Every structure is written in structure tokens, then in C-alpha cells.
All heavy atoms as a GROMACS GRO file, in nm:
protein
  571
    1MET      N    1   0.306   0.972   0.008
    1MET     CA    2   0.281   1.012   0.144
    1MET      C    3   0.153   0.945   0.194
    1MET      O    4   0.057   0.930   0.122
    1MET     CB    5   0.266   1.163   0.150
    1MET     CG    6   0.248   1.215   0.289
    1MET     SD    7   0.253   1.395   0.286
    1MET     CE    8   0.193   1.425   0.447
    2HIS      N    9   0.154   0.904   0.320
    2HIS     CA   10   0.040   0.834   0.378
    2HIS      C   11  -0.050   0.932   0.453
    2HIS      O   12  -0.004   1.005   0.539
    2HIS     CB   13   0.093   0.727   0.475
    2HIS     CG   14  -0.016   0.649   0.538
    2HIS    ND1   15  -0.062   0.678   0.662
    2HIS    CD2   16  -0.088   0.544   0.494
    2HIS    CE1   17  -0.158   0.594   0.692
    2HIS    NE2   18  -0.176   0.512   0.592
    3ASN      N   19  -0.176   0.933   0.419
    3ASN     CA   20  -0.272   1.018   0.488
    3ASN      C   21  -0.363   0.932   0.572
    3ASN      O   22  -0.424   0.840   0.521
    3ASN     CB   23  -0.357   1.097   0.388
    3ASN     CG   24  -0.276   1.198   0.314
    3ASN    OD1   25  -0.184   1.257   0.370
    3ASN    ND2   26  -0.306   1.218   0.188
    4LYS      N   27  -0.372   0.962   0.700
    4LYS     CA   28  -0.465   0.890   0.786
    4LYS      C   29  -0.606   0.941   0.760
    4LYS      O   30  -0.625   1.058   0.730
    4LYS     CB   31  -0.430   0.913   0.933
    4LYS     CG   32  -0.313   0.833   0.981
    4LYS     CD   33  -0.301   0.845   1.130
    4LYS     CE   34  -0.196   0.752   1.181
    4LYS     NZ   35  -0.187   0.758   1.326
    5PRO      N   36  -0.704   0.853   0.773
    5PRO     CA   37  -0.842   0.897   0.756
    5PRO      C   38  -0.880   1.001   0.862
    5PRO      O   39  -0.829   0.997   0.973
    5PRO     CB   40  -0.924   0.769   0.774
    5PRO     CG   41  -0.829   0.658   0.763
    5PRO     CD   42  -0.694   0.712   0.799
    6TYR      N   43  -0.967   1.092   0.824
    6TYR     CA   44  -1.015   1.193   0.917
    6TYR      C   45  -1.133   1.136   0.994
    6TYR      O   46  -1.229   1.087   0.936
    6TYR     CB   47  -1.057   1.319   0.840
    6TYR     CG   48  -1.117   1.424   0.930
    6TYR    CD1   49  -1.037   1.496   1.017
    6TYR    CD2   50  -1.254   1.448   0.930
    6TYR    CE1   51  -1.090   1.592   1.100
    6TYR    CE2   52  -1.308   1.545   1.012
    6TYR     CZ   53  -1.226   1.616   1.098
    6TYR     OH   54  -1.281   1.709   1.181
    7ILE      N   55  -1.123   1.140   1.126
    7ILE     CA   56  -1.231   1.087   1.211
    7ILE      C   57  -1.309   1.204   1.269
    7ILE      O   58  -1.253   1.291   1.335
    7ILE     CB   59  -1.175   1.003   1.326
    7ILE    CG1   60  -1.095   0.886   1.272
    7ILE    CG2   61  -1.288   0.953   1.414
    7ILE    CD1   62  -1.028   0.804   1.378
    8GLN      N   63  -1.438   1.204   1.244
    8GLN     CA   64  -1.524   1.305   1.302
    8GLN      C   65  -1.570   1.258   1.439
    8GLN      O   66  -1.583   1.138   1.464
    8GLN     CB   67  -1.645   1.330   1.213
    8GLN     CG   68  -1.609   1.388   1.079
    8GLN     CD   69  -1.732   1.410   0.993
    8GLN    OE1   70  -1.844   1.390   1.035
    8GLN    NE2   71  -1.710   1.452   0.870
    9GLU      N   72  -1.598   1.351   1.528
    9GLU     CA   73  -1.640   1.318   1.664
    9GLU      C   74  -1.765   1.230   1.664
    9GLU      O   75  -1.777   1.138   1.742
    9GLU     CB   76  -1.665   1.447   1.743
    9GLU     CG   77  -1.690   1.423   1.889
    9GLU     CD   78  -1.570   1.365   1.962
    9GLU    OE1   79  -1.456   1.396   1.927
    9GLU    OE2   80  -1.593   1.285   2.056
   10ASN      N   81  -1.859   1.258   1.576
   10ASN     CA   82  -1.985   1.184   1.572
   10ASN      C   83  -1.982   1.071   1.469
   10ASN      O   84  -2.086   1.025   1.424
   10ASN     CB   85  -2.102   1.278   1.545
   10ASN     CG   86  -2.087   1.352   1.412
   10ASN    OD1   87  -1.984   1.342   1.348
   10ASN    ND2   88  -2.189   1.424   1.373
   11GLN      N   89  -1.863   1.028   1.432
   11GLN     CA   90  -1.846   0.922   1.332
   11GLN      C   91  -1.919   0.796   1.377
   11GLN      O   92  -1.900   0.749   1.488
   11GLN     CB   93  -1.698   0.891   1.314
   11GLN     CG   94  -1.667   0.778   1.219
   11GLN     CD   95  -1.692   0.818   1.075
   11GLN    OE1   96  -1.659   0.928   1.037
   11GLN    NE2   97  -1.749   0.730   0.999
   12GLU      N   98  -2.001   0.741   1.289
   12GLU     CA   99  -2.071   0.617   1.319
   12GLU      C  100  -1.973   0.502   1.305
   12GLU      O  101  -1.899   0.493   1.207
   12GLU     CB  102  -2.189   0.600   1.224
   12GLU     CG  103  -2.292   0.505   1.276
   12GLU     CD  104  -2.420   0.513   1.196
   12GLU    OE1  105  -2.470   0.624   1.174
   12GLU    OE2  106  -2.468   0.406   1.155
   13MET      N  107  -1.973   0.414   1.404
   13MET     CA  108  -1.881   0.301   1.402
   13MET      C  109  -1.953   0.173   1.365
   13MET      O  110  -2.066   0.150   1.407
   13MET     CB  111  -1.819   0.282   1.540
   13MET     CG  112  -1.694   0.357   1.562
   13MET     SD  113  -1.602   0.303   1.708
   13MET     CE  114  -1.724   0.262   1.826
   14LEU      N  115  -1.883   0.090   1.289
   14LEU     CA  116  -1.932  -0.044   1.261
   14LEU      C  117  -1.907  -0.131   1.384
   14LEU      O  118  -1.817  -0.104   1.463
   14LEU     CB  119  -1.858  -0.103   1.142
   14LEU     CG  120  -1.872  -0.030   1.009
   14LEU    CD1  121  -1.776  -0.089   0.906
   14LEU    CD2  122  -2.015  -0.039   0.959
   15SER      N  123  -1.984  -0.237   1.396
   15SER     CA  124  -1.962  -0.331   1.506
   15SER      C  125  -1.835  -0.412   1.476
   15SER      O  126  -1.791  -0.422   1.361
   15SER     CB  127  -2.080  -0.426   1.520
   15SER     OG  128  -2.085  -0.514   1.410
   16LEU      N  129  -1.779  -0.471   1.580
   16LEU     CA  130  -1.661  -0.555   1.561
   16LEU      C  131  -1.693  -0.670   1.467
   16LEU      O  132  -1.614  -0.702   1.378
   16LEU     CB  133  -1.612  -0.608   1.696
   16LEU     CG  134  -1.492  -0.702   1.693
   16LEU    CD1  135  -1.372  -0.636   1.626
   16LEU    CD2  136  -1.459  -0.750   1.832
   17ASP      N  137  -1.810  -0.731   1.481
   17ASP     CA  138  -1.848  -0.842   1.393
   17ASP      C  139  -1.855  -0.798   1.247
   17ASP      O  140  -1.811  -0.871   1.157
   17ASP     CB  141  -1.983  -0.901   1.435
   17ASP     CG  142  -1.975  -0.978   1.566
   17ASP    OD1  143  -1.865  -1.020   1.605
   17ASP    OD2  144  -2.081  -0.995   1.631
   18GLU      N  145  -1.909  -0.679   1.222
   18GLU     CA  146  -1.919  -0.627   1.085
   18GLU      C  147  -1.780  -0.600   1.028
   18GLU      O  148  -1.752  -0.629   0.912
   18GLU     CB  149  -2.005  -0.500   1.082
   18GLU     CG  150  -2.024  -0.442   0.944
   18GLU     CD  151  -2.100  -0.532   0.848
   18GLU    OE1  152  -2.183  -0.614   0.893
   18GLU    OE2  153  -2.076  -0.521   0.727
   19ILE      N  154  -1.692  -0.545   1.110
   19ILE     CA  155  -1.555  -0.519   1.065
   19ILE      C  156  -1.485  -0.649   1.030
   19ILE      O  157  -1.418  -0.660   0.926
   19ILE     CB  158  -1.478  -0.437   1.171
   19ILE    CG1  159  -1.533  -0.293   1.174
   19ILE    CG2  160  -1.328  -0.439   1.144
   19ILE    CD1  161  -1.480  -0.207   1.285
   20VAL      N  162  -1.500  -0.751   1.115
   20VAL     CA  163  -1.438  -0.881   1.088
   20VAL      C  164  -1.489  -0.937   0.956
   20VAL      O  165  -1.410  -0.986   0.873
   20VAL     CB  166  -1.465  -0.980   1.204
   20VAL    CG1  167  -1.423  -1.122   1.167
   20VAL    CG2  168  -1.392  -0.935   1.330
   21LEU      N  169  -1.619  -0.931   0.932
   21LEU     CA  170  -1.675  -0.980   0.806
   21LEU      C  171  -1.618  -0.906   0.686
   21LEU      O  172  -1.582  -0.968   0.586
   21LEU     CB  173  -1.828  -0.964   0.805
   21LEU     CG  174  -1.908  -1.065   0.885
   21LEU    CD1  175  -2.056  -1.026   0.886
   21LEU    CD2  176  -1.891  -1.204   0.827
   22ARG      N  177  -1.608  -0.775   0.696
   22ARG     CA  178  -1.556  -0.695   0.585
   22ARG      C  179  -1.407  -0.719   0.561
   22ARG      O  180  -1.361  -0.717   0.448
   22ARG     CB  181  -1.585  -0.548   0.608
   22ARG     CG  182  -1.733  -0.517   0.599
   22ARG     CD  183  -1.758  -0.370   0.616
   22ARG     NE  184  -1.900  -0.340   0.621
   22ARG     CZ  185  -1.952  -0.223   0.589
   22ARG    NH1  186  -1.874  -0.124   0.550
   22ARG    NH2  187  -2.082  -0.203   0.597
   23LEU      N  188  -1.332  -0.740   0.670
   23LEU     CA  189  -1.188  -0.765   0.654
   23LEU      C  190  -1.162  -0.895   0.580
   23LEU      O  191  -1.062  -0.907   0.509
   23LEU     CB  192  -1.120  -0.769   0.792
   23LEU     CG  193  -1.099  -0.634   0.859
   23LEU    CD1  194  -1.046  -0.654   1.000
   23LEU    CD2  195  -1.005  -0.544   0.779
   24LYS      N  196  -1.250  -0.992   0.593
   24LYS     CA  197  -1.231  -1.121   0.525
   24LYS      C  198  -1.234  -1.106   0.374
   24LYS      O  199  -1.184  -1.192   0.303
   24LYS     CB  200  -1.337  -1.220   0.572
   24LYS     CG  201  -1.315  -1.266   0.713
   24LYS     CD  202  -1.419  -1.365   0.758
   24LYS     CE  203  -1.391  -1.403   0.903
   24LYS     NZ  204  -1.472  -1.513   0.950
   25GLN      N  205  -1.291  -0.997   0.326
   25GLN     CA  206  -1.303  -0.973   0.182
   25GLN      C  207  -1.194  -0.879   0.129
   25GLN      O  208  -1.200  -0.838   0.014
   25GLN     CB  209  -1.440  -0.912   0.152
   25GLN     CG  210  -1.555  -0.996   0.201
   25GLN     CD  211  -1.686  -0.919   0.202
   25GLN    OE1  212  -1.695  -0.809   0.150
   25GLN    NE2  213  -1.788  -0.978   0.261
   26ARG      N  214  -1.098  -0.844   0.213
   26ARG     CA  215  -0.998  -0.743   0.175
   26ARG      C  216  -0.856  -0.795   0.185
   26ARG      O  217  -0.826  -0.888   0.258
   26ARG     CB  218  -1.009  -0.620   0.268
   26ARG     CG  219  -1.144  -0.553   0.272
   26ARG     CD  220  -1.180  -0.492   0.137
   26ARG     NE  221  -1.314  -0.440   0.139
   26ARG     CZ  222  -1.344  -0.311   0.128
   26ARG    NH1  223  -1.250  -0.223   0.110
   26ARG    NH2  224  -1.469  -0.273   0.130
   27ASN      N  225  -0.768  -0.726   0.114
   27ASN     CA  226  -0.625  -0.746   0.129
   27ASN      C  227  -0.582  -0.666   0.252
   27ASN      O  228  -0.593  -0.543   0.253
   27ASN     CB  229  -0.553  -0.697   0.003
   27ASN     CG  230  -0.404  -0.709   0.013
   27ASN    OD1  231  -0.343  -0.664   0.109
   27ASN    ND2  232  -0.345  -0.770  -0.088
   28LEU      N  233  -0.536  -0.734   0.355
   28LEU     CA  234  -0.507  -0.667   0.481
   28LEU      C  235  -0.394  -0.565   0.470
   28LEU      O  236  -0.394  -0.465   0.541
   28LEU     CB  237  -0.478  -0.770   0.590
   28LEU     CG  238  -0.588  -0.872   0.617
   28LEU    CD1  239  -0.550  -0.963   0.734
   28LEU    CD2  240  -0.722  -0.805   0.643
   29LYS      N  241  -0.299  -0.589   0.382
   29LYS     CA  242  -0.190  -0.492   0.361
   29LYS      C  243  -0.247  -0.361   0.303
   29LYS      O  244  -0.202  -0.252   0.339
   29LYS     CB  245  -0.082  -0.548   0.268
   29LYS     CG  246   0.013  -0.642   0.337
   29LYS     CD  247   0.102  -0.564   0.432
   29LYS     CE  248   0.214  -0.649   0.485
   29LYS     NZ  249   0.295  -0.576   0.583
   30GLU      N  250  -0.343  -0.372   0.212
   30GLU     CA  251  -0.405  -0.252   0.156
   30GLU      C  252  -0.485  -0.177   0.263
   30GLU      O  253  -0.485  -0.054   0.267
   30GLU     CB  254  -0.495  -0.289   0.039
   30GLU     CG  255  -0.416  -0.333  -0.082
   30GLU     CD  256  -0.505  -0.373  -0.200
   30GLU    OE1  257  -0.625  -0.341  -0.199
   30GLU    OE2  258  -0.452  -0.437  -0.292
   31VAL      N  259  -0.553  -0.252   0.350
   31VAL     CA  260  -0.628  -0.189   0.459
   31VAL      C  261  -0.531  -0.115   0.551
   31VAL      O  262  -0.557  -0.002   0.592
   31VAL     CB  263  -0.711  -0.293   0.538
   31VAL    CG1  264  -0.780  -0.227   0.657
   31VAL    CG2  265  -0.813  -0.362   0.448
   32GLU      N  266  -0.417  -0.178   0.579
   32GLU     CA  267  -0.315  -0.114   0.664
   32GLU      C  268  -0.271   0.019   0.605
   32GLU      O  269  -0.268   0.122   0.674
   32GLU     CB  270  -0.194  -0.206   0.677
   32GLU     CG  271  -0.078  -0.141   0.751
   32GLU     CD  272   0.052  -0.216   0.736
   32GLU    OE1  273   0.074  -0.283   0.632
   32GLU    OE2  274   0.134  -0.205   0.828
   33LYS      N  275  -0.236   0.018   0.477
   33LYS     CA  276  -0.186   0.140   0.412
   33LYS      C  277  -0.290   0.252   0.412
   33LYS      O  278  -0.258   0.368   0.434
   33LYS     CB  279  -0.144   0.110   0.269
   33LYS     CG  280  -0.019   0.026   0.260
   33LYS     CD  281   0.012  -0.008   0.115
   33LYS     CE  282   0.126  -0.107   0.106
   33LYS     NZ  283   0.149  -0.154  -0.031
   34ALA      N  284  -0.414   0.216   0.386
   34ALA     CA  285  -0.519   0.318   0.373
   34ALA      C  286  -0.576   0.364   0.507
   34ALA      O  287  -0.623   0.477   0.517
   34ALA     CB  288  -0.632   0.265   0.284
   35SER      N  289  -0.572   0.278   0.608
   35SER     CA  290  -0.638   0.312   0.734
   35SER      C  291  -0.544   0.369   0.839
   35SER      O  292  -0.589   0.439   0.930
   35SER     CB  293  -0.706   0.187   0.793
   35SER     OG  294  -0.609   0.094   0.840
   36GLY      N  295  -0.416   0.335   0.830
   36GLY     CA  296  -0.322   0.379   0.933
   36GLY      C  297  -0.317   0.284   1.052
   36GLY      O  298  -0.244   0.308   1.148
   37VAL      N  299  -0.391   0.176   1.048
   37VAL     CA  300  -0.390   0.075   1.153
   37VAL      C  301  -0.284  -0.028   1.118
   37VAL      O  302  -0.272  -0.068   1.001
   37VAL     CB  303  -0.529   0.007   1.166
   37VAL    CG1  304  -0.528  -0.102   1.272
   37VAL    CG2  305  -0.637   0.111   1.199
   38SER      N  306  -0.206  -0.073   1.216
   38SER     CA  307  -0.098  -0.166   1.187
   38SER      C  308  -0.150  -0.299   1.133
   38SER      O  309  -0.260  -0.343   1.167
   38SER     CB  310  -0.013  -0.192   1.312
   38SER     OG  311  -0.080  -0.282   1.399
   39TYR      N  312  -0.066  -0.363   1.051
   39TYR     CA  313  -0.104  -0.491   0.991
   39TYR      C  314  -0.136  -0.595   1.098
   39TYR      O  315  -0.235  -0.667   1.087
   39TYR     CB  316   0.009  -0.542   0.900
   39TYR     CG  317  -0.023  -0.677   0.842
   39TYR    CD1  318  -0.106  -0.689   0.731
   39TYR    CD2  319   0.026  -0.793   0.901
   39TYR    CE1  320  -0.137  -0.814   0.678
   39TYR    CE2  321  -0.005  -0.918   0.849
   39TYR     CZ  322  -0.088  -0.927   0.738
   39TYR     OH  323  -0.120  -1.050   0.688
   40MET      N  324  -0.053  -0.603   1.202
   40MET     CA  325  -0.075  -0.705   1.305
   40MET      C  326  -0.207  -0.683   1.378
   40MET      O  327  -0.277  -0.778   1.411
   40MET     CB  328   0.042  -0.710   1.404
   40MET     CG  329   0.166  -0.777   1.347
   40MET     SD  330   0.137  -0.941   1.272
   40MET     CE  331   0.075  -1.035   1.410
   41THR      N  332  -0.242  -0.558   1.402
   41THR     CA  333  -0.371  -0.529   1.466
   41THR      C  334  -0.485  -0.572   1.376
   41THR      O  335  -0.580  -0.639   1.421
   41THR     CB  336  -0.382  -0.378   1.500
   41THR    OG1  337  -0.278  -0.345   1.593
   41THR    CG2  338  -0.517  -0.344   1.559
   42ILE      N  339  -0.476  -0.537   1.248
   42ILE     CA  340  -0.581  -0.575   1.153
   42ILE      C  341  -0.589  -0.727   1.142
   42ILE      O  342  -0.698  -0.785   1.145
   42ILE     CB  343  -0.553  -0.512   1.014
   42ILE    CG1  344  -0.567  -0.360   1.023
   42ILE    CG2  345  -0.648  -0.569   0.908
   42ILE    CD1  346  -0.515  -0.287   0.903
   43TYR      N  347  -0.474  -0.794   1.132
   43TYR     CA  348  -0.469  -0.939   1.122
   43TYR      C  349  -0.535  -1.004   1.244
   43TYR      O  350  -0.616  -1.095   1.232
   43TYR     CB  351  -0.324  -0.985   1.108
   43TYR     CG  352  -0.309  -1.136   1.105
   43TYR    CD1  353  -0.323  -1.206   0.986
   43TYR    CD2  354  -0.283  -1.207   1.222
   43TYR    CE1  355  -0.311  -1.344   0.982
   43TYR    CE2  356  -0.271  -1.345   1.219
   43TYR     CZ  357  -0.285  -1.412   1.100
   43TYR     OH  358  -0.275  -1.550   1.098
   44ASN      N  359  -0.499  -0.956   1.363
   44ASN     CA  360  -0.553  -1.013   1.486
   44ASN      C  361  -0.704  -0.991   1.498
   44ASN      O  362  -0.776  -1.078   1.547
   44ASN     CB  363  -0.480  -0.959   1.608
   44ASN     CG  364  -0.342  -1.020   1.623
   44ASN    OD1  365  -0.320  -1.135   1.588
   44ASN    ND2  366  -0.248  -0.942   1.672
   45ILE      N  367  -0.752  -0.879   1.452
   45ILE     CA  368  -0.897  -0.854   1.451
   45ILE      C  369  -0.964  -0.949   1.351
   45ILE      O  370  -1.064  -1.014   1.382
   45ILE     CB  371  -0.928  -0.707   1.417
   45ILE    CG1  372  -0.885  -0.617   1.533
   45ILE    CG2  373  -1.078  -0.689   1.387
   45ILE    CD1  374  -0.890  -0.468   1.502
   46ALA      N  375  -0.908  -0.958   1.231
   46ALA     CA  376  -0.967  -1.041   1.125
   46ALA      C  377  -0.972  -1.188   1.164
   46ALA      O  378  -1.066  -1.259   1.128
   46ALA     CB  379  -0.887  -1.024   0.995
   47LYS      N  380  -0.871  -1.236   1.237
   47LYS     CA  381  -0.864  -1.377   1.276
   47LYS      C  382  -0.935  -1.406   1.408
   47LYS      O  383  -0.938  -1.520   1.454
   47LYS     CB  384  -0.717  -1.422   1.288
   47LYS     CG  385  -0.643  -1.414   1.157
   47LYS     CD  386  -0.706  -1.501   1.051
   47LYS     CE  387  -0.631  -1.493   0.921
   47LYS     NZ  388  -0.696  -1.562   0.812
   48GLY      N  389  -0.990  -1.301   1.472
   48GLY     CA  390  -1.063  -1.321   1.596
   48GLY      C  391  -0.976  -1.330   1.720
   48GLY      O  392  -1.024  -1.366   1.827
   49HIS      N  393  -0.848  -1.296   1.706
   49HIS     CA  394  -0.756  -1.301   1.820
   49HIS      C  395  -0.769  -1.178   1.910
   49HIS      O  396  -0.732  -1.184   2.027
   49HIS     CB  397  -0.611  -1.313   1.774
   49HIS     CG  398  -0.586  -1.434   1.690
   49HIS    ND1  399  -0.615  -1.562   1.730
   49HIS    CD2  400  -0.535  -1.446   1.564
   49HIS    CE1  401  -0.583  -1.647   1.635
   49HIS    NE2  402  -0.534  -1.580   1.532
   50ASN      N  403  -0.816  -1.068   1.855
   50ASN     CA  404  -0.834  -0.944   1.930
   50ASN      C  405  -0.984  -0.918   1.939
   50ASN      O  406  -1.044  -0.865   1.847
   50ASN     CB  407  -0.762  -0.828   1.861
   50ASN     CG  408  -0.768  -0.700   1.941
   50ASN    OD1  409  -0.843  -0.689   2.037
   50ASN    ND2  410  -0.690  -0.601   1.900
   51LYS      N  411  -1.042  -0.955   2.051
   51LYS     CA  412  -1.187  -0.941   2.068
   51LYS      C  413  -1.227  -0.809   2.133
   51LYS      O  414  -1.345  -0.778   2.142
   51LYS     CB  415  -1.240  -1.058   2.149
   51LYS     CG  416  -1.215  -1.191   2.080
   51LYS     CD  417  -1.312  -1.295   2.122
   51LYS     CE  418  -1.284  -1.428   2.058
   51LYS     NZ  419  -1.323  -1.438   1.920
   52LYS      N  420  -1.128  -0.732   2.179
   52LYS     CA  421  -1.156  -0.602   2.240
   52LYS      C  422  -1.059  -0.495   2.189
   52LYS      O  423  -0.978  -0.442   2.265
   52LYS     CB  424  -1.146  -0.613   2.392
   52LYS     CG  425  -1.253  -0.699   2.454
   52LYS     CD  426  -1.247  -0.694   2.604
   52LYS     CE  427  -1.359  -0.778   2.662
   52LYS     NZ  428  -1.359  -0.774   2.808
   53PRO      N  429  -1.068  -0.465   2.059
   53PRO     CA  430  -0.978  -0.361   2.006
   53PRO      C  431  -1.015  -0.224   2.062
   53PRO      O  432  -1.128  -0.202   2.107
   53PRO     CB  433  -1.001  -0.367   1.855
   53PRO     CG  434  -1.133  -0.431   1.838
   53PRO     CD  435  -1.155  -0.520   1.956
   54TYR      N  436  -0.920  -0.134   2.057
   54TYR     CA  437  -0.945   0.003   2.102
   54TYR      C  438  -1.056   0.065   2.018
   54TYR      O  439  -1.069   0.037   1.898
   54TYR     CB  440  -0.819   0.090   2.088
   54TYR     CG  441  -0.709   0.055   2.184
   54TYR    CD1  442  -0.587   0.007   2.137
   54TYR    CD2  443  -0.725   0.071   2.321
   54TYR    CE1  444  -0.484  -0.024   2.224
   54TYR    CE2  445  -0.623   0.040   2.409
   54TYR     CZ  446  -0.504  -0.008   2.360
   54TYR     OH  447  -0.402  -0.039   2.447
   55LYS      N  448  -1.132   0.152   2.083
   55LYS     CA  449  -1.239   0.224   2.013
   55LYS      C  450  -1.181   0.305   1.897
   55LYS      O  451  -1.241   0.312   1.789
   55LYS     CB  452  -1.312   0.316   2.112
   55LYS     CG  453  -1.434   0.383   2.058
   55LYS     CD  454  -1.505   0.462   2.167
   55LYS     CE  455  -1.627   0.532   2.112
   55LYS     NZ  456  -1.698   0.606   2.217
   56SER      N  457  -1.063   0.362   1.916
   56SER     CA  458  -1.001   0.442   1.809
   56SER      C  459  -0.968   0.354   1.688
   56SER      O  460  -0.979   0.400   1.574
   56SER     CB  461  -0.874   0.511   1.861
   56SER     OG  462  -0.781   0.416   1.909
   57THR      N  463  -0.932   0.229   1.711
   57THR     CA  464  -0.903   0.137   1.601
   57THR      C  465  -1.031   0.107   1.525
   57THR      O  466  -1.033   0.107   1.400
   57THR     CB  467  -0.842   0.006   1.655
   57THR    OG1  468  -0.720   0.037   1.723
   57THR    CG2  469  -0.816  -0.093   1.544
   58LEU      N  470  -1.140   0.081   1.597
   58LEU     CA  471  -1.268   0.055   1.532
   58LEU      C  472  -1.315   0.175   1.452
   58LEU      O  473  -1.370   0.160   1.342
   58LEU     CB  474  -1.374   0.017   1.636
   58LEU     CG  475  -1.350  -0.113   1.713
   58LEU    CD1  476  -1.459  -0.134   1.817
   58LEU    CD2  477  -1.342  -0.231   1.618
   59LYS      N  478  -1.289   0.295   1.504
   59LYS     CA  479  -1.326   0.416   1.431
   59LYS      C  480  -1.246   0.428   1.302
   59LYS      O  481  -1.302   0.458   1.197
   59LYS     CB  482  -1.305   0.541   1.518
   59LYS     CG  483  -1.414   0.563   1.619
   59LYS     CD  484  -1.393   0.695   1.690
   59LYS     CE  485  -1.505   0.723   1.786
   59LYS     NZ  486  -1.491   0.855   1.850
   60LEU      N  487  -1.116   0.405   1.310
   60LEU     CA  488  -1.032   0.414   1.190
   60LEU      C  489  -1.077   0.313   1.084
   60LEU      O  490  -1.084   0.345   0.965
   60LEU     CB  491  -0.885   0.390   1.224
   60LEU     CG  492  -0.812   0.506   1.291
   60LEU    CD1  493  -0.678   0.460   1.344
   60LEU    CD2  494  -0.796   0.622   1.195
   61LEU      N  495  -1.106   0.192   1.126
   61LEU     CA  496  -1.150   0.090   1.031
   61LEU      C  497  -1.289   0.121   0.977
   61LEU      O  498  -1.316   0.098   0.859
   61LEU     CB  499  -1.145  -0.049   1.095
   61LEU     CG  500  -1.003  -0.099   1.124
   61LEU    CD1  501  -1.007  -0.229   1.204
   61LEU    CD2  502  -0.923  -0.117   0.996
   62SER      N  503  -1.375   0.178   1.059
   62SER     CA  504  -1.508   0.219   1.012
   62SER      C  505  -1.497   0.327   0.906
   62SER      O  506  -1.567   0.322   0.804
   62SER     CB  507  -1.593   0.269   1.130
   62SER     OG  508  -1.622   0.163   1.220
   63VAL      N  509  -1.409   0.423   0.928
   63VAL     CA  510  -1.386   0.528   0.829
   63VAL      C  511  -1.332   0.466   0.701
   63VAL      O  512  -1.376   0.501   0.590
   63VAL     CB  513  -1.289   0.636   0.883
   63VAL    CG1  514  -1.244   0.730   0.772
   63VAL    CG2  515  -1.354   0.714   0.996
   64TYR      N  516  -1.238   0.375   0.713
   64TYR     CA  517  -1.181   0.308   0.595
   64TYR      C  518  -1.293   0.243   0.514
   64TYR      O  519  -1.298   0.259   0.392
   64TYR     CB  520  -1.077   0.204   0.637
   64TYR     CG  521  -1.041   0.112   0.523
   64TYR    CD1  522  -0.954   0.154   0.423
   64TYR    CD2  523  -1.101  -0.013   0.510
   64TYR    CE1  524  -0.925   0.072   0.314
   64TYR    CE2  525  -1.073  -0.096   0.404
   64TYR     CZ  526  -0.985  -0.053   0.306
   64TYR     OH  527  -0.958  -0.133   0.198
   65PHE      N  528  -1.380   0.167   0.580
   65PHE     CA  529  -1.485   0.097   0.505
   65PHE      C  530  -1.590   0.192   0.449
   65PHE      O  531  -1.647   0.165   0.345
   65PHE     CB  532  -1.551  -0.010   0.593
   65PHE     CG  533  -1.463  -0.131   0.611
   65PHE    CD1  534  -1.418  -0.168   0.737
   65PHE    CD2  535  -1.424  -0.206   0.503
   65PHE    CE1  536  -1.337  -0.278   0.753
   65PHE    CE2  537  -1.342  -0.317   0.517
   65PHE     CZ  538  -1.298  -0.352   0.644
   66GLU      N  539  -1.610   0.304   0.515
   66GLU     CA  540  -1.701   0.406   0.460
   66GLU      C  541  -1.643   0.466   0.332
   66GLU      O  542  -1.715   0.488   0.235
   66GLU     CB  543  -1.725   0.516   0.564
   66GLU     CG  544  -1.824   0.620   0.518
   66GLU     CD  545  -1.850   0.725   0.625
   66GLU    OE1  546  -1.878   0.688   0.739
   66GLU    OE2  547  -1.841   0.845   0.592
   67GLU      N  548  -1.513   0.489   0.333
   67GLU     CA  549  -1.446   0.550   0.217
   67GLU      C  550  -1.414   0.448   0.108
   67GLU      O  551  -1.384   0.486  -0.005
   67GLU     CB  552  -1.319   0.621   0.263
   67GLU     CG  553  -1.346   0.740   0.352
   67GLU     CD  554  -1.221   0.805   0.406
   67GLU    OE1  555  -1.109   0.748   0.389
   67GLU    OE2  556  -1.233   0.912   0.467
   68ASN      N  557  -1.414   0.320   0.141
   68ASN     CA  558  -1.378   0.212   0.048
   68ASN      C  559  -1.482   0.100   0.057
   68ASN      O  560  -1.451  -0.009   0.105
   68ASN     CB  561  -1.239   0.156   0.082
   68ASN     CG  562  -1.132   0.261   0.077
   68ASN    OD1  563  -1.080   0.291  -0.028
   68ASN    ND2  564  -1.100   0.319   0.192
   69PRO      N  565  -1.603   0.128   0.010
   69PRO     CA  566  -1.711   0.029   0.024
   69PRO      C  567  -1.688  -0.099  -0.054
   69PRO      O  568  -1.605  -0.110  -0.136
   69PRO     CB  569  -1.834   0.100  -0.029
   69PRO     CG  570  -1.789   0.225  -0.091
   69PRO     CD  571  -1.646   0.247  -0.056
   0.00000   0.00000   0.00000
């Protein structure tokens, strides 16, 4: 069963640049499974094609990287 990360209202978010850097070091399919963010969204962020992702997406990825340093 897939569990989405829990996002707190005051969750600190990483910058888009920091997320892009961290994604380059990860298997994007694993990030998809653990974060609940679609593979294509993660891929487009990692490759710089999506320069304005939704705030909710950045929060989910920030939670993922907090839980998976």
C-alpha cells in the first residue's frame, strides 16, 4: 500500500534549485513511489522543464527529502 507523506501546515520547503540538485542524485521512480508525486512531474522538475511547479508539489518533495536524506 502506498502512503503519501504527511504535510504539516508549517512545513519548511526546500527551494526549487535545492530540489533539482537533490533529484539528480536519486532514482526518480523511487521518489515517485515514496512521495506521491507523478514520475513525469518529477522528471520535468529534475530536467528543468518545469520552472514553476505547484507549491503542493514542492512541499511533497521537501517532505520526501526530509524523510529520506
